[in-house]
C-alpha positions as protocol buffer text, in pm:
chain_id: "A"
residue {
  index: 1
  type: MET
  ca { x: 7 y: 14 z: -23 }
}
residue {
  index: 2
  type: LYS
  ca { x: 284 y: 233 z: 100 }
}
residue {
  index: 3
  type: ASN
  ca { x: 457 y: 168 z: -229 }
}
residue {
  index: 4
  type: VAL
  ca { x: 126 y: 233 z: -407 }
}
residue {
  index: 5
  type: ILE
  ca { x: 96 y: 578 z: -277 }
}
residue {
  index: 6
  type: ILE
  ca { x: 468 y: 671 z: -321 }
}
residue {
  index: 7
  type: PHE
  ca { x: 422 y: 571 z: -710 }
}
residue {
  index: 8
  type: SER
  ca { x: 86 y: 810 z: -704 }
}
residue {
  index: 9
  type: ILE
  ca { x: 247 y: 1085 z: -557 }
}
residue {
  index: 10
  type: PHE
  ca { x: 536 y: 1019 z: -778 }
}
residue {
  index: 11
  type: GLY
  ca { x: 310 y: 1033 z: -1088 }
}
residue {
  index: 12
  type: LEU
  ca { x: 151 y: 1339 z: -992 }
}
residue {
  index: 13
  type: VAL
  ca { x: 482 y: 1512 z: -987 }
}
residue {
  index: 14
  type: PHE
  ca { x: 589 y: 1387 z: -1305 }
}
residue {
  index: 15
  type: LEU
  ca { x: 262 y: 1481 z: -1468 }
}
residue {
  index: 16
  type: PHE
  ca { x: 253 y: 1873 z: -1314 }
}
residue {
  index: 17
  type: SER
  ca { x: 611 y: 1874 z: -1451 }
}
residue {
  index: 18
  type: CYS
  ca { x: 543 y: 1780 z: -1794 }
}
residue {
  index: 19
  type: ASN
  ca { x: 251 y: 2038 z: -1769 }
}
residue {
  index: 20
  type: LYS
  ca { x: 475 y: 2326 z: -1659 }
}
residue {
  index: 21
  type: GLU
  ca { x: 722 y: 2195 z: -1950 }
}
residue {
  index: 22
  type: ASP
  ca { x: 450 y: 2237 z: -2183 }
}
residue {
  index: 23
  type: ASN
  ca { x: 317 y: 2566 z: -2096 }
}
residue {
  index: 24
  type: ASN
  ca { x: 640 y: 2701 z: -2093 }
}
residue {
  index: 25
  type: GLN
  ca { x: 736 y: 2543 z: -2444 }
}
residue {
  index: 26
  type: ASN
  ca { x: 400 y: 2722 z: -2555 }
}
residue {
  index: 27
  type: VAL
  ca { x: 544 y: 3055 z: -2415 }
}
residue {
  index: 28
  type: ASN
  ca { x: 857 y: 2975 z: -2610 }
}
residue {
  index: 29
  type: GLN
  ca { x: 685 y: 2901 z: -2918 }
}
residue {
  index: 30
  type: LEU
  ca { x: 623 y: 3278 z: -2989 }
}
residue {
  index: 31
  type: THR
  ca { x: 870 y: 3527 z: -3053 }
}
residue {
  index: 32
  type: GLU
  ca { x: 837 y: 3858 z: -2872 }
}
residue {
  index: 33
  type: SER
  ca { x: 658 y: 4011 z: -3187 }
}
residue {
  index: 34
  type: GLU
  ca { x: 401 y: 3750 z: -3199 }
}
residue {
  index: 35
  type: LYS
  ca { x: 317 y: 3801 z: -2862 }
}
residue {
  index: 36
  type: GLN
  ca { x: 253 y: 4148 z: -2886 }
}
residue {
  index: 37
  type: GLY
  ca { x: 59 y: 4094 z: -3176 }
}
residue {
  index: 38
  type: LEU
  ca { x: -175 y: 3870 z: -3002 }
}
residue {
  index: 39
  type: LEU
  ca { x: -204 y: 4120 z: -2730 }
}
residue {
  index: 40
  type: PHE
  ca { x: -282 y: 4388 z: -2952 }
}
residue {
  index: 41
  type: THR
  ca { x: -543 y: 4197 z: -3131 }
}
residue {
  index: 42
  type: ARG
  ca { x: -721 y: 4107 z: -2834 }
}
residue {
  index: 43
  type: GLN
  ca { x: -736 y: 4501 z: -2751 }
}
residue {
  index: 44
  type: GLU
  ca { x: -852 y: 4582 z: -3113 }
}
residue {
  index: 45
  type: GLU
  ca { x: -1143 y: 4333 z: -3085 }
}
residue {
  index: 46
  type: LYS
  ca { x: -1234 y: 4468 z: -2774 }
}
residue {
  index: 47
  type: LEU
  ca { x: -1236 y: 4821 z: -2899 }
}
residue {
  index: 48
  type: ALA
  ca { x: -1464 y: 4710 z: -3176 }
}
residue {
  index: 49
  type: TYR
  ca { x: -1699 y: 4550 z: -2954 }
}
residue {
  index: 50
  type: ASP
  ca { x: -1739 y: 4842 z: -2695 }
}
residue {
  index: 51
  type: VAL
  ca { x: -1790 y: 5105 z: -3010 }
}
residue {
  index: 52
  type: TYR
  ca { x: -2044 y: 4887 z: -3171 }
}
residue {
  index: 53
  type: ARG
  ca { x: -2235 y: 4818 z: -2821 }
}
residue {
  index: 54
  type: TYR
  ca { x: -2209 y: 5207 z: -2769 }
}
residue {
  index: 55
  type: ALA
  ca { x: -2370 y: 5285 z: -3101 }
}
residue {
  index: 56
  type: TYR
  ca { x: -2643 y: 5000 z: -3048 }
}
residue {
  index: 57
  type: GLU
  ca { x: -2725 y: 5156 z: -2684 }
}
residue {
  index: 58
  type: LYS
  ca { x: -2733 y: 5500 z: -2861 }
}
residue {
  index: 59
  type: TYR
  ca { x: -2971 y: 5433 z: -3219 }
}
residue {
  index: 60
  type: GLY
  ca { x: -3079 y: 5073 z: -3149 }
}
residue {
  index: 61
  type: SER
  ca { x: -2979 y: 4956 z: -3503 }
}
residue {
  index: 62
  type: ASN
  ca { x: -2953 y: 4592 z: -3548 }
}
residue {
  index: 63
  type: ILE
  ca { x: -2624 y: 4575 z: -3720 }
}
residue {
  index: 64
  type: PHE
  ca { x: -2470 y: 4703 z: -3440 }
}
residue {
  index: 65
  type: ASN
  ca { x: -2607 y: 4463 z: -3199 }
}
residue {
  index: 66
  type: ASN
  ca { x: -2536 y: 4182 z: -3433 }
}
residue {
  index: 67
  type: ILE
  ca { x: -2188 y: 4278 z: -3507 }
}
residue {
  index: 68
  type: SER
  ca { x: -2091 y: 4317 z: -3177 }
}
residue {
  index: 69
  type: ASN
  ca { x: -2214 y: 3954 z: -3081 }
}
residue {
  index: 70
  type: SER
  ca { x: -1945 y: 3857 z: -3349 }
}
residue {
  index: 71
  type: GLU
  ca { x: -1693 y: 4048 z: -3208 }
}
residue {
  index: 72
  type: LEU
  ca { x: -1751 y: 3891 z: -2860 }
}
residue {
  index: 73
  type: THR
  ca { x: -1674 y: 3565 z: -3038 }
}
residue {
  index: 74
  type: HIS
  ca { x: -1351 y: 3723 z: -3158 }
}
residue {
  index: 75
  type: GLN
  ca { x: -1261 y: 3806 z: -2826 }
}
residue {
  index: 76
  type: ASN
  ca { x: -1302 y: 3454 z: -2678 }
}
residue {
  index: 77
  type: THR
  ca { x: -1153 y: 3289 z: -2950 }
}
residue {
  index: 78
  type: ILE
  ca { x: -824 y: 3536 z: -2891 }
}
residue {
  index: 79
  type: ASP
  ca { x: -861 y: 3436 z: -2523 }
}
residue {
  index: 80
  type: GLY
  ca { x: -818 y: 3081 z: -2614 }
}
residue {
  index: 81
  type: LEU
  ca { x: -473 y: 3145 z: -2772 }
}
residue {
  index: 82
  type: LEU
  ca { x: -401 y: 3384 z: -2475 }
}
residue {
  index: 83
  type: ASP
  ca { x: -436 y: 3082 z: -2229 }
}
residue {
  index: 84
  type: LYS
  ca { x: -293 y: 2831 z: -2457 }
}
residue {
  index: 85
  type: TYR
  ca { x: 54 y: 3059 z: -2455 }
}
residue {
  index: 86
  type: ASN
  ca { x: 12 y: 3179 z: -2120 }
}
residue {
  index: 87
  type: LEU
  ca { x: -45 y: 3543 z: -2189 }
}
residue {
  index: 88
  type: GLU
  ca { x: -207 y: 3789 z: -1951 }
}
residue {
  index: 89
  type: ASN
  ca { x: -533 y: 3947 z: -2077 }
}
residue {
  index: 90
  type: PRO
  ca { x: -429 y: 4277 z: -2145 }
}
residue {
  index: 91
  type: VAL
  ca { x: -797 y: 4400 z: -2087 }
}
residue {
  index: 92
  type: LYS
  ca { x: -894 y: 4181 z: -1821 }
}
residue {
  index: 93
  type: ASN
  ca { x: -1155 y: 4342 z: -1588 }
}
residue {
  index: 94
  type: MET
  ca { x: -1169 y: 4642 z: -1780 }
}
residue {
  index: 95
  type: ALA
  ca { x: -1459 y: 4846 z: -1822 }
}
residue {
  index: 96
  type: GLN
  ca { x: -1609 y: 4967 z: -2157 }
}
residue {
  index: 97
  type: GLY
  ca { x: -1385 y: 5210 z: -2329 }
}
residue {
  index: 98
  type: GLN
  ca { x: -1102 y: 5143 z: -2148 }
}
residue {
  index: 99
  type: PHE
  ca { x: -777 y: 4992 z: -2297 }
}
residue {
  index: 100
  type: GLU
  ca { x: -411 y: 4944 z: -2178 }
}
residue {
  index: 101
  type: ASN
  ca { x: -278 y: 5033 z: -2525 }
}
residue {
  index: 102
  type: ASP
  ca { x: -296 y: 5465 z: -2541 }
}
residue {
  index: 103
  type: ASP
  ca { x: -325 y: 5459 z: -2898 }
}
residue {
  index: 104
  type: LEU
  ca { x: -661 y: 5241 z: -2906 }
}
residue {
  index: 105
  type: GLN
  ca { x: -763 y: 5438 z: -2590 }
}
residue {
  index: 106
  type: LEU
  ca { x: -731 y: 5770 z: -2824 }
}
residue {
  index: 107
  type: LEU
  ca { x: -903 y: 5594 z: -3131 }
}
residue {
  index: 108
  type: TYR
  ca { x: -1181 y: 5464 z: -2910 }
}
residue {
  index: 109
  type: LEU
  ca { x: -1263 y: 5816 z: -2791 }
}
residue {
  index: 110
  type: GLN
  ca { x: -1245 y: 5961 z: -3125 }
}
residue {
  index: 111
  type: LEU
  ca { x: -1442 y: 5695 z: -3255 }
}
residue {
  index: 112
  type: ILE
  ca { x: -1731 y: 5760 z: -3003 }
}
residue {
  index: 113
  type: GLN
  ca { x: -1722 y: 6088 z: -3075 }
}
residue {
  index: 114
  type: LYS
  ca { x: -1802 y: 6017 z: -3415 }
}
residue {
  index: 115
  type: VAL
  ca { x: -2071 y: 5785 z: -3350 }
}
residue {
  index: 116
  type: ASP
  ca { x: -2239 y: 6062 z: -3165 }
}
residue {
  index: 117
  type: LEU
  ca { x: -2259 y: 6296 z: -3445 }
}
residue {
  index: 118
  type: SER
  ca { x: -2523 y: 6075 z: -3638 }
}
residue {
  index: 119
  type: LEU
  ca { x: -2642 y: 5726 z: -3729 }
}
residue {
  index: 120
  type: THR
  ca { x: -2467 y: 5781 z: -4052 }
}
residue {
  index: 121
  type: ASP
  ca { x: -2140 y: 5889 z: -3891 }
}
residue {
  index: 122
  type: ALA
  ca { x: -2187 y: 5571 z: -3663 }
}
residue {
  index: 123
  type: PHE
  ca { x: -2208 y: 5361 z: -3979 }
}
residue {
  index: 124
  type: GLU
  ca { x: -1865 y: 5512 z: -4091 }
}
residue {
  index: 125
  type: ALA
  ca { x: -1702 y: 5464 z: -3776 }
}
residue {
  index: 126
  type: GLY
  ca { x: -1782 y: 5095 z: -3793 }
}
residue {
  index: 127
  type: ALA
  ca { x: -1656 y: 5093 z: -4149 }
}
residue {
  index: 128
  type: THR
  ca { x: -1333 y: 5253 z: -4016 }
}
residue {
  index: 129
  type: ILE
  ca { x: -1299 y: 5011 z: -3787 }
}
residue {
  index: 130
  type: GLU
  ca { x: -1329 y: 4684 z: -4001 }
}
residue {
  index: 131
  type: ASP
  ca { x: -1076 y: 4863 z: -4233 }
}
residue {
  index: 132
  type: LEU
  ca { x: -834 y: 4895 z: -3976 }
}
residue {
  index: 133
  type: ASP
  ca { x: -888 y: 4527 z: -3854 }
}
residue {
  index: 134
  type: ILE
  ca { x: -845 y: 4393 z: -4212 }
}
residue {
  index: 135
  type: ASN
  ca { x: -530 y: 4586 z: -4278 }
}
residue {
  index: 136
  type: ASP
  ca { x: -374 y: 4479 z: -3930 }
}
residue {
  index: 137
  type: LEU
  ca { x: -462 y: 4150 z: -3911 }
}
residue {
  index: 138
  type: MET
  ca { x: -322 y: 4113 z: -4273 }
}
residue {
  index: 139
  type: VAL
  ca { x: 24 y: 4193 z: -4143 }
}
residue {
  index: 140
  type: LEU
  ca { x: -1 y: 3978 z: -3856 }
}
residue {
  index: 141
  type: THR
  ca { x: -81 y: 3722 z: -4083 }
}
residue {
  index: 142
  type: THR
  ca { x: 253 y: 3749 z: -4249 }
}
residue {
  index: 143
  type: GLU
  ca { x: 455 y: 3790 z: -3970 }
}
residue {
  index: 144
  type: THR
  ca { x: 395 y: 3467 z: -3815 }
}
residue {
  index: 145
  type: ASN
  ca { x: 444 y: 3084 z: -3914 }
}
residue {
  index: 146
  type: ILE
  ca { x: 246 y: 2967 z: -3609 }
}
residue {
  index: 147
  type: THR
  ca { x: -56 y: 2759 z: -3752 }
}
residue {
  index: 148
  type: ASP
  ca { x: -290 y: 2841 z: -3482 }
}
residue {
  index: 149
  type: LEU
  ca { x: -224 y: 3203 z: -3506 }
}
residue {
  index: 150
  type: ILE
  ca { x: -251 y: 3208 z: -3872 }
}
residue {
  index: 151
  type: SER
  ca { x: -586 y: 3044 z: -3871 }
}
residue {
  index: 152
  type: VAL
  ca { x: -738 y: 3276 z: -3604 }
}
residue {
  index: 153
  type: TYR
  ca { x: -600 y: 3594 z: -3786 }
}
residue {
  index: 154
  type: GLU
  ca { x: -764 y: 3459 z: -4097 }
}
residue {
  index: 155
  type: MET
  ca { x: -1098 y: 3374 z: -3930 }
}
residue {
  index: 156
  type: LEU
  ca { x: -1095 y: 3720 z: -3789 }
}
residue {
  index: 157
  type: THR
  ca { x: -987 y: 3858 z: -4128 }
}
residue {
  index: 158
  type: CYS
  ca { x: -1305 y: 3708 z: -4274 }
}
residue {
  index: 159
  type: GLY
  ca { x: -1550 y: 3833 z: -4008 }
}
residue {
  index: 160
  type: SER
  ca { x: -1425 y: 4196 z: -4072 }
}
residue {
  index: 161
  type: ARG
  ca { x: -1497 y: 4143 z: -4447 }
}
residue {
  index: 162
  type: ASN
  ca { x: -1854 y: 4062 z: -4360 }
}
residue {
  index: 163
  type: HIS
  ca { x: -1860 y: 4359 z: -4127 }
}
residue {
  index: 164
  type: ILE
  ca { x: -1737 y: 4599 z: -4359 }
}
residue {
  index: 165
  type: ARG
  ca { x: -1967 y: 4480 z: -4644 }
}
residue {
  index: 166
  type: GLY
  ca { x: -2243 y: 4538 z: -4375 }
}
residue {
  index: 167
  type: PHE
  ca { x: -2135 y: 4900 z: -4263 }
}
residue {
  index: 168
  type: THR
  ca { x: -2080 y: 5012 z: -4621 }
}
residue {
  index: 169
  type: GLY
  ca { x: -2418 y: 4859 z: -4753 }
}
residue {
  index: 170
  type: GLN
  ca { x: -2588 y: 5053 z: -4484 }
}
residue {
  index: 171
  type: LEU
  ca { x: -2415 y: 5334 z: -4613 }
}
residue {
  index: 172
  type: SER
  ca { x: -2506 y: 5282 z: -4949 }
}
residue {
  index: 173
  type: ASN
  ca { x: -2870 y: 5267 z: -4864 }
}
residue {
  index: 174
  type: LEU
  ca { x: -2834 y: 5611 z: -4754 }
}
residue {
  index: 175
  type: GLY
  ca { x: -2649 y: 5748 z: -5060 }
}
residue {
  index: 176
  type: LYS
  ca { x: -2309 y: 5759 z: -4883 }
}
residue {
  index: 177
  type: THR
  ca { x: -1971 y: 5625 z: -5002 }
}
residue {
  index: 178
  type: TYR
  ca { x: -1708 y: 5509 z: -4752 }
}
residue {
  index: 179
  type: GLN
  ca { x: -1361 y: 5548 z: -4875 }
}
residue {
  index: 180
  type: PRO
  ca { x: -1102 y: 5318 z: -4742 }
}
residue {
  index: 181
  type: GLN
  ca { x: -820 y: 5487 z: -4506 }
}
residue {
  index: 182
  type: PHE
  ca { x: -637 y: 5184 z: -4447 }
}
residue {
  index: 183
  type: LEU
  ca { x: -667 y: 4933 z: -4706 }
}
residue {
  index: 184
  type: GLU
  ca { x: -567 y: 4968 z: -5083 }
}
residue {
  index: 185
  type: GLN
  ca { x: -853 y: 5070 z: -5281 }
}
residue {
  index: 186
  type: THR
  ca { x: -838 y: 4738 z: -5544 }
}
residue {
  index: 187
  type: LEU
  ca { x: -851 y: 4523 z: -5232 }
}
residue {
  index: 188
  type: PHE
  ca { x: -1120 y: 4749 z: -5066 }
}
residue {
  index: 189
  type: ASP
  ca { x: -1331 y: 4713 z: -5386 }
}
residue {
  index: 190
  type: ALA
  ca { x: -1269 y: 4346 z: -5420 }
}
residue {
  index: 191
  type: ILE
  ca { x: -1406 y: 4264 z: -5072 }
}
residue {
  index: 192
  type: LEU
  ca { x: -1715 y: 4494 z: -5137 }
}
residue {
  index: 193
  type: LYS
  ca { x: -1783 y: 4275 z: -5460 }
}
residue {
  index: 194
  type: GLY
  ca { x: -1761 y: 3954 z: -5246 }
}
residue {
  index: 195
  type: ASN
  ca { x: -2032 y: 3767 z: -5111 }
}
residue {
  index: 196
  type: HIS
  ca { x: -2124 y: 3687 z: -4732 }
}
residue {
  index: 197
  type: GLU
  ca { x: -1847 y: 3431 z: -4602 }
}
residue {
  index: 198
  type: SER
  ca { x: -1857 y: 3157 z: -4351 }
}
residue {
  index: 199
  type: CYS
  ca { x: -1553 y: 3239 z: -4139 }
}
residue {
  index: 200
  type: SER
  ca { x: -1594 y: 2936 z: -3875 }
}
residue {
  index: 201
  type: LYS
  ca { x: -1218 y: 2807 z: -3814 }
}
């Protein structure tokens, strides 16, 4: 009986050591650039979610509710990667409109000011967010060879293509045209010509 207990304890210690090594290996798999890219993306997804919830509460337009729900799914997906690579969530327990990144904090305030102007301006703010997201995600995708990062970035990019089609469609119904600020015009035009995509991982 004593031998069984000793063996069990040894087994638990061995398993704990293996899990600890696996976590360290996961962290070491990522370069510092890849870690920062993942942390930034988590905040950028929160930015989109927070702005869309604000716009929905102000105007009650269903597109903001629907897309904010999609952004919540995106955040949860990124959280899974943060857990896998043992990275601290940079916006954990942060309230709506609060960000660790100063640039995103400033951008949020600018976007909220635009949303406050009119529903049309709110649609333009949404298109701007997705324009920026697609550009940033495309860059991050080219800067890593890690398969699960690429898979998630491509899924988020796909979602953002659908979202920007939605916002520009709303603007078109109002006789307005959105001009891309981050994407090249040819790529932007190609995205708008595309159909709604299925973006599951």
